mmCIF file of the C-alpha atoms, coordinates in Angstrom:
data_MODEL
# 
_entry.id   MODEL 
# 
loop_
_atom_site.group_PDB 
_atom_site.id 
_atom_site.type_symbol 
_atom_site.label_atom_id 
_atom_site.label_alt_id 
_atom_site.label_comp_id 
_atom_site.label_asym_id 
_atom_site.label_entity_id 
_atom_site.label_seq_id 
_atom_site.pdbx_PDB_ins_code 
_atom_site.Cartn_x 
_atom_site.Cartn_y 
_atom_site.Cartn_z 
_atom_site.occupancy 
_atom_site.B_iso_or_equiv 
_atom_site.pdbx_formal_charge 
_atom_site.auth_seq_id 
_atom_site.auth_comp_id 
_atom_site.auth_asym_id 
_atom_site.auth_atom_id 
_atom_site.pdbx_PDB_model_num 
ATOM 1   C CA . UNK A 1 1   ? 0.000   0.000  0.000   1.00 0.00 ? 1   UNK A CA 1 
ATOM 2   C CA . UNK A 1 2   ? 1.235   3.462  -0.927  1.00 0.00 ? 2   UNK A CA 1 
ATOM 3   C CA . UNK A 1 3   ? 1.791   5.863  1.896   1.00 0.00 ? 3   UNK A CA 1 
ATOM 4   C CA . UNK A 1 4   ? -0.220  9.092  1.999   1.00 0.00 ? 4   UNK A CA 1 
ATOM 5   C CA . UNK A 1 5   ? 2.914   11.212 1.682   1.00 0.00 ? 5   UNK A CA 1 
ATOM 6   C CA . UNK A 1 6   ? 3.989   9.394  -1.479  1.00 0.00 ? 6   UNK A CA 1 
ATOM 7   C CA . UNK A 1 7   ? 0.483   9.662  -2.956  1.00 0.00 ? 7   UNK A CA 1 
ATOM 8   C CA . UNK A 1 8   ? 0.356   13.413 -2.258  1.00 0.00 ? 8   UNK A CA 1 
ATOM 9   C CA . UNK A 1 9   ? 3.811   13.832 -3.846  1.00 0.00 ? 9   UNK A CA 1 
ATOM 10  C CA . UNK A 1 10  ? 2.747   11.931 -6.979  1.00 0.00 ? 10  UNK A CA 1 
ATOM 11  C CA . UNK A 1 11  ? -0.493  13.921 -7.290  1.00 0.00 ? 11  UNK A CA 1 
ATOM 12  C CA . UNK A 1 12  ? 1.435   17.171 -6.783  1.00 0.00 ? 12  UNK A CA 1 
ATOM 13  C CA . UNK A 1 13  ? 3.953   16.235 -9.461  1.00 0.00 ? 13  UNK A CA 1 
ATOM 14  C CA . UNK A 1 14  ? 1.188   15.223 -11.906 1.00 0.00 ? 14  UNK A CA 1 
ATOM 15  C CA . UNK A 1 15  ? -0.723  18.442 -11.320 1.00 0.00 ? 15  UNK A CA 1 
ATOM 16  C CA . UNK A 1 16  ? 2.474   20.512 -11.757 1.00 0.00 ? 16  UNK A CA 1 
ATOM 17  C CA . UNK A 1 17  ? 3.206   18.743 -15.048 1.00 0.00 ? 17  UNK A CA 1 
ATOM 18  C CA . UNK A 1 18  ? -0.376  19.249 -16.213 1.00 0.00 ? 18  UNK A CA 1 
ATOM 19  C CA . UNK A 1 19  ? -0.341  22.955 -15.357 1.00 0.00 ? 19  UNK A CA 1 
ATOM 20  C CA . UNK A 1 20  ? 3.034   23.362 -17.112 1.00 0.00 ? 20  UNK A CA 1 
ATOM 21  C CA . UNK A 1 21  ? 1.811   21.638 -20.267 1.00 0.00 ? 21  UNK A CA 1 
ATOM 22  C CA . UNK A 1 22  ? -1.404  23.673 -20.361 1.00 0.00 ? 22  UNK A CA 1 
ATOM 23  C CA . UNK A 1 23  ? 0.537   26.902 -19.739 1.00 0.00 ? 23  UNK A CA 1 
ATOM 24  C CA . UNK A 1 24  ? 3.024   26.090 -22.509 1.00 0.00 ? 24  UNK A CA 1 
ATOM 25  C CA . UNK A 1 25  ? 0.168   25.257 -24.893 1.00 0.00 ? 25  UNK A CA 1 
ATOM 26  C CA . UNK A 1 26  ? -1.606  28.568 -24.200 1.00 0.00 ? 26  UNK A CA 1 
ATOM 27  C CA . UNK A 1 27  ? 1.647   30.528 -24.502 1.00 0.00 ? 27  UNK A CA 1 
ATOM 28  C CA . UNK A 1 28  ? 2.408   28.871 -27.843 1.00 0.00 ? 28  UNK A CA 1 
ATOM 29  C CA . UNK A 1 29  ? -1.121  29.509 -29.090 1.00 0.00 ? 29  UNK A CA 1 
ATOM 30  C CA . UNK A 1 30  ? -0.954  33.163 -28.034 1.00 0.00 ? 30  UNK A CA 1 
ATOM 31  C CA . UNK A 1 31  ? 2.439   33.526 -29.732 1.00 0.00 ? 31  UNK A CA 1 
ATOM 32  C CA . UNK A 1 32  ? 1.030   32.156 -32.992 1.00 0.00 ? 32  UNK A CA 1 
ATOM 33  C CA . UNK A 1 33  ? -1.930  34.561 -32.803 1.00 0.00 ? 33  UNK A CA 1 
ATOM 34  C CA . UNK A 1 34  ? 0.395   37.526 -32.204 1.00 0.00 ? 34  UNK A CA 1 
ATOM 35  C CA . UNK A 1 35  ? 2.725   36.518 -35.039 1.00 0.00 ? 35  UNK A CA 1 
ATOM 36  C CA . UNK A 1 36  ? -0.225  36.118 -37.406 1.00 0.00 ? 36  UNK A CA 1 
ATOM 37  C CA . UNK A 1 37  ? -1.579  39.531 -36.437 1.00 0.00 ? 37  UNK A CA 1 
ATOM 38  C CA . UNK A 1 38  ? 1.831   41.149 -37.018 1.00 0.00 ? 38  UNK A CA 1 
ATOM 39  C CA . UNK A 1 39  ? 2.093   39.429 -40.408 1.00 0.00 ? 39  UNK A CA 1 
ATOM 40  C CA . UNK A 1 40  ? -1.391  40.662 -41.339 1.00 0.00 ? 40  UNK A CA 1 
ATOM 41  C CA . UNK A 1 41  ? -0.557  44.200 -40.224 1.00 0.00 ? 41  UNK A CA 1 
ATOM 42  C CA . UNK A 1 42  ? 2.607   44.221 -42.351 1.00 0.00 ? 42  UNK A CA 1 
ATOM 43  C CA . UNK A 1 43  ? 0.773   42.910 -45.419 1.00 0.00 ? 43  UNK A CA 1 
ATOM 44  C CA . UNK A 1 44  ? -2.126  45.313 -44.953 1.00 0.00 ? 44  UNK A CA 1 
ATOM 45  C CA . UNK A 1 45  ? 0.253   48.261 -44.690 1.00 0.00 ? 45  UNK A CA 1 
ATOM 46  C CA . UNK A 1 46  ? 2.074   47.129 -47.846 1.00 0.00 ? 46  UNK A CA 1 
ATOM 47  C CA . UNK A 1 47  ? -1.245  46.779 -49.656 1.00 0.00 ? 47  UNK A CA 1 
ATOM 48  C CA . UNK A 1 48  ? -2.519  50.222 -48.641 1.00 0.00 ? 48  UNK A CA 1 
ATOM 49  C CA . UNK A 1 49  ? 0.805   51.792 -49.663 1.00 0.00 ? 49  UNK A CA 1 
ATOM 50  C CA . UNK A 1 50  ? 0.699   50.046 -53.043 1.00 0.00 ? 50  UNK A CA 1 
ATOM 51  C CA . UNK A 1 51  ? -2.947  51.019 -53.544 1.00 0.00 ? 51  UNK A CA 1 
ATOM 52  C CA . UNK A 1 52  ? -2.160  54.625 -52.669 1.00 0.00 ? 52  UNK A CA 1 
ATOM 53  C CA . UNK A 1 53  ? 0.705   54.689 -55.171 1.00 0.00 ? 53  UNK A CA 1 
ATOM 54  C CA . UNK A 1 54  ? -1.561  53.159 -57.813 1.00 0.00 ? 54  UNK A CA 1 
ATOM 55  C CA . UNK A 1 55  ? -4.305  55.721 -57.221 1.00 0.00 ? 55  UNK A CA 1 
ATOM 56  C CA . UNK A 1 56  ? -1.891  58.652 -57.000 1.00 0.00 ? 56  UNK A CA 1 
ATOM 57  C CA . UNK A 1 57  ? 0.293   57.658 -59.940 1.00 0.00 ? 57  UNK A CA 1 
ATOM 58  C CA . UNK A 1 58  ? -1.459  55.193 -62.213 1.00 0.00 ? 58  UNK A CA 1 
ATOM 59  C CA . UNK A 1 59  ? 1.420   55.094 -64.666 1.00 0.00 ? 59  UNK A CA 1 
ATOM 60  C CA . UNK A 1 60  ? 4.139   52.610 -65.265 1.00 0.00 ? 60  UNK A CA 1 
ATOM 61  C CA . UNK A 1 61  ? 4.420   48.883 -64.924 1.00 0.00 ? 61  UNK A CA 1 
ATOM 62  C CA . UNK A 1 62  ? 6.307   49.112 -61.625 1.00 0.00 ? 62  UNK A CA 1 
ATOM 63  C CA . UNK A 1 63  ? 3.377   50.742 -59.803 1.00 0.00 ? 63  UNK A CA 1 
ATOM 64  C CA . UNK A 1 64  ? 0.933   48.127 -61.107 1.00 0.00 ? 64  UNK A CA 1 
ATOM 65  C CA . UNK A 1 65  ? 3.377   45.301 -60.395 1.00 0.00 ? 65  UNK A CA 1 
ATOM 66  C CA . UNK A 1 66  ? 3.844   46.472 -56.796 1.00 0.00 ? 66  UNK A CA 1 
ATOM 67  C CA . UNK A 1 67  ? 0.078   46.696 -56.300 1.00 0.00 ? 67  UNK A CA 1 
ATOM 68  C CA . UNK A 1 68  ? -0.605  43.263 -57.762 1.00 0.00 ? 68  UNK A CA 1 
ATOM 69  C CA . UNK A 1 69  ? 2.152   41.691 -55.664 1.00 0.00 ? 69  UNK A CA 1 
ATOM 70  C CA . UNK A 1 70  ? 0.817   43.280 -52.453 1.00 0.00 ? 70  UNK A CA 1 
ATOM 71  C CA . UNK A 1 71  ? -2.726  42.223 -53.340 1.00 0.00 ? 71  UNK A CA 1 
ATOM 72  C CA . UNK A 1 72  ? -1.669  38.660 -54.135 1.00 0.00 ? 72  UNK A CA 1 
ATOM 73  C CA . UNK A 1 73  ? 0.078   38.351 -50.761 1.00 0.00 ? 73  UNK A CA 1 
ATOM 74  C CA . UNK A 1 74  ? -3.178  39.344 -49.072 1.00 0.00 ? 74  UNK A CA 1 
ATOM 75  C CA . UNK A 1 75  ? -4.970  36.482 -50.794 1.00 0.00 ? 75  UNK A CA 1 
ATOM 76  C CA . UNK A 1 76  ? -3.020  34.172 -48.493 1.00 0.00 ? 76  UNK A CA 1 
ATOM 77  C CA . UNK A 1 77  ? -3.321  35.963 -45.146 1.00 0.00 ? 77  UNK A CA 1 
ATOM 78  C CA . UNK A 1 78  ? -6.396  38.238 -45.288 1.00 0.00 ? 78  UNK A CA 1 
ATOM 79  C CA . UNK A 1 79  ? -9.878  37.319 -44.152 1.00 0.00 ? 79  UNK A CA 1 
ATOM 80  C CA . UNK A 1 80  ? -12.487 36.398 -46.744 1.00 0.00 ? 80  UNK A CA 1 
ATOM 81  C CA . UNK A 1 81  ? -14.302 39.664 -46.105 1.00 0.00 ? 81  UNK A CA 1 
ATOM 82  C CA . UNK A 1 82  ? -11.190 41.710 -46.922 1.00 0.00 ? 82  UNK A CA 1 
ATOM 83  C CA . UNK A 1 83  ? -10.589 39.720 -50.102 1.00 0.00 ? 83  UNK A CA 1 
ATOM 84  C CA . UNK A 1 84  ? -14.203 40.232 -51.191 1.00 0.00 ? 84  UNK A CA 1 
ATOM 85  C CA . UNK A 1 85  ? -13.951 44.000 -50.581 1.00 0.00 ? 85  UNK A CA 1 
ATOM 86  C CA . UNK A 1 86  ? -10.688 44.208 -52.543 1.00 0.00 ? 86  UNK A CA 1 
ATOM 87  C CA . UNK A 1 87  ? -12.215 42.353 -55.495 1.00 0.00 ? 87  UNK A CA 1 
ATOM 88  C CA . UNK A 1 88  ? -15.301 44.596 -55.368 1.00 0.00 ? 88  UNK A CA 1 
ATOM 89  C CA . UNK A 1 89  ? -13.018 47.626 -55.339 1.00 0.00 ? 89  UNK A CA 1 
ATOM 90  C CA . UNK A 1 90  ? -11.095 46.372 -58.359 1.00 0.00 ? 90  UNK A CA 1 
ATOM 91  C CA . UNK A 1 91  ? -14.327 45.700 -60.262 1.00 0.00 ? 91  UNK A CA 1 
ATOM 92  C CA . UNK A 1 92  ? -16.160 48.876 -59.321 1.00 0.00 ? 92  UNK A CA 1 
ATOM 93  C CA . UNK A 1 93  ? -13.563 51.597 -58.842 1.00 0.00 ? 93  UNK A CA 1 
ATOM 94  C CA . UNK A 1 94  ? -11.914 51.688 -62.248 1.00 0.00 ? 94  UNK A CA 1 
ATOM 95  C CA . UNK A 1 95  ? -13.487 54.466 -64.279 1.00 0.00 ? 95  UNK A CA 1 
ATOM 96  C CA . UNK A 1 96  ? -16.049 55.260 -61.587 1.00 0.00 ? 96  UNK A CA 1 
ATOM 97  C CA . UNK A 1 97  ? -16.712 58.659 -60.053 1.00 0.00 ? 97  UNK A CA 1 
ATOM 98  C CA . UNK A 1 98  ? -14.625 59.588 -57.019 1.00 0.00 ? 98  UNK A CA 1 
ATOM 99  C CA . UNK A 1 99  ? -17.539 59.022 -54.634 1.00 0.00 ? 99  UNK A CA 1 
ATOM 100 C CA . UNK A 1 100 ? -17.884 55.363 -55.682 1.00 0.00 ? 100 UNK A CA 1 
ATOM 101 C CA . UNK A 1 101 ? -14.129 54.915 -55.387 1.00 0.00 ? 101 UNK A CA 1 
ATOM 102 C CA . UNK A 1 102 ? -14.133 56.442 -51.892 1.00 0.00 ? 102 UNK A CA 1 
ATOM 103 C CA . UNK A 1 103 ? -17.052 54.268 -50.749 1.00 0.00 ? 103 UNK A CA 1 
ATOM 104 C CA . UNK A 1 104 ? -15.352 51.075 -51.938 1.00 0.00 ? 104 UNK A CA 1 
ATOM 105 C CA . UNK A 1 105 ? -12.041 52.125 -50.412 1.00 0.00 ? 105 UNK A CA 1 
ATOM 106 C CA . UNK A 1 106 ? -13.774 52.845 -47.102 1.00 0.00 ? 106 UNK A CA 1 
ATOM 107 C CA . UNK A 1 107 ? -15.250 49.339 -47.135 1.00 0.00 ? 107 UNK A CA 1 
ATOM 108 C CA . UNK A 1 108 ? -11.784 47.826 -47.648 1.00 0.00 ? 108 UNK A CA 1 
ATOM 109 C CA . UNK A 1 109 ? -10.326 49.797 -44.749 1.00 0.00 ? 109 UNK A CA 1 
ATOM 110 C CA . UNK A 1 110 ? -13.257 48.933 -42.464 1.00 0.00 ? 110 UNK A CA 1 
ATOM 111 C CA . UNK A 1 111 ? -12.930 45.226 -43.252 1.00 0.00 ? 111 UNK A CA 1 
ATOM 112 C CA . UNK A 1 112 ? -9.157  45.365 -42.633 1.00 0.00 ? 112 UNK A CA 1 
ATOM 113 C CA . UNK A 1 113 ? -9.772  47.030 -39.263 1.00 0.00 ? 113 UNK A CA 1 
ATOM 114 C CA . UNK A 1 114 ? -12.384 44.376 -38.381 1.00 0.00 ? 114 UNK A CA 1 
ATOM 115 C CA . UNK A 1 115 ? -9.925  41.630 -39.326 1.00 0.00 ? 115 UNK A CA 1 
ATOM 116 C CA . UNK A 1 116 ? -7.337  43.205 -37.022 1.00 0.00 ? 116 UNK A CA 1 
ATOM 117 C CA . UNK A 1 117 ? -10.028 43.451 -34.326 1.00 0.00 ? 117 UNK A CA 1 
ATOM 118 C CA . UNK A 1 118 ? -9.894  47.246 -34.213 1.00 0.00 ? 118 UNK A CA 1 
ATOM 119 C CA . UNK A 1 119 ? -13.346 48.469 -33.273 1.00 0.00 ? 119 UNK A CA 1 
ATOM 120 C CA . UNK A 1 120 ? -14.991 51.380 -35.045 1.00 0.00 ? 120 UNK A CA 1 
ATOM 121 C CA . UNK A 1 121 ? -18.282 53.019 -34.277 1.00 0.00 ? 121 UNK A CA 1 
ATOM 122 C CA . UNK A 1 122 ? -18.479 55.776 -36.878 1.00 0.00 ? 122 UNK A CA 1 
ATOM 123 C CA . UNK A 1 123 ? -15.771 55.557 -39.494 1.00 0.00 ? 123 UNK A CA 1 
ATOM 124 C CA . UNK A 1 124 ? -15.685 58.503 -41.855 1.00 0.00 ? 124 UNK A CA 1 
ATOM 125 C CA . UNK A 1 125 ? -15.530 58.031 -45.590 1.00 0.00 ? 125 UNK A CA 1 
ATOM 126 C CA . UNK A 1 126 ? -11.920 57.451 -46.562 1.00 0.00 ? 126 UNK A CA 1 
ATOM 127 C CA . UNK A 1 127 ? -10.177 58.776 -49.639 1.00 0.00 ? 127 UNK A CA 1 
ATOM 128 C CA . UNK A 1 128 ? -6.620  59.123 -50.843 1.00 0.00 ? 128 UNK A CA 1 
ATOM 129 C CA . UNK A 1 129 ? -5.200  62.589 -51.211 1.00 0.00 ? 129 UNK A CA 1 
ATOM 130 C CA . UNK A 1 130 ? -2.753  62.981 -54.018 1.00 0.00 ? 130 UNK A CA 1 
ATOM 131 C CA . UNK A 1 131 ? 0.167   65.306 -53.909 1.00 0.00 ? 131 UNK A CA 1 
ATOM 132 C CA . UNK A 1 132 ? 0.196   67.841 -56.698 1.00 0.00 ? 132 UNK A CA 1 
ATOM 133 C CA . UNK A 1 133 ? 3.565   69.414 -57.358 1.00 0.00 ? 133 UNK A CA 1 
ATOM 134 C CA . UNK A 1 134 ? 3.458   73.204 -57.459 1.00 0.00 ? 134 UNK A CA 1 
ATOM 135 C CA . UNK A 1 135 ? 4.272   74.727 -60.826 1.00 0.00 ? 135 UNK A CA 1 
# 
């Protein structure tokens, strides 16, 4: 028969191991979530920069190439909602009045913020300002 002291020691060791394993699992899971969020943030920033350059200076293959590359990277990491909004923007913004373009752009930004779990109550309509060189 096992003594009470030995039984308490075994139960204590098992509970310590269990708590350690659960703690390590949660820490690893949290680390993966944080790394994924950082990766999304980086890709979203690259996409918005490329989109801004495309809107501001829609000339040259390099600007289009940079945009397409940034967009294609988002197809891997972005939420489905963000991808849908980007595709809607690409379909509806080209050749449309500025108000339509701004509305579609606002929807992209809102969906990106939702994907990053940034809460908004009343987001204003978003538009890109272009820099015009003085003459």
